[in-house]
C-alpha positions, 0 to 999 in steps of 0.5 A: 599391929603392935609387936608382942613382948616375949620372954626367954631364959638367958644363961651365959656360957662361963667361957664362950670359947669352951662350952664344956665349962658350962653356963652361969645360972641366971634367975631373970628372964630376958624380955625381947621383941622378935624383929625378924628371921635371918637367912640361917633361920635364926630368930632375930631379937631386940632386948627390951628389959630383964623381967626380974632385974633384982634376980638377974646375973650381972651381964652385958646383955646385947641389944640385938641377939639371935635364937637358934632352933637348938636354943643357943643365944647368938650375937653377930661379931664384927666379921659378920659371923654368929657366936654363941654367948648363952643358951636358953630353954625356950626355943 
C-alpha cells in the first residue's frame, strides 16, 4: 500500500534559540510522507515538496523532520537531540 502524501503549515522561527522573537510567515504548506514515530511520540516525516513553491519562504527545508503533539517542527542535531526549528498549526 502506497503512503499518502500529507500537508502541513511550516512557520520557521525568526531565531530558533529565542522563540519569543516569533516566527516567519510562510504561504506554502509543506508536502510530506509520514514514515514513522519516534519513541518520544514524534511523527517522523520525509519532505516531498512545497505545495505552492511560488508562495514559499526561502528556507532550507530539512529532508527529514519531526512533528510534536504541540505543533512544533523538530530536527535531530548531530548529538541526537531534538531542536525546534518551526511551528505548524496542523498537528
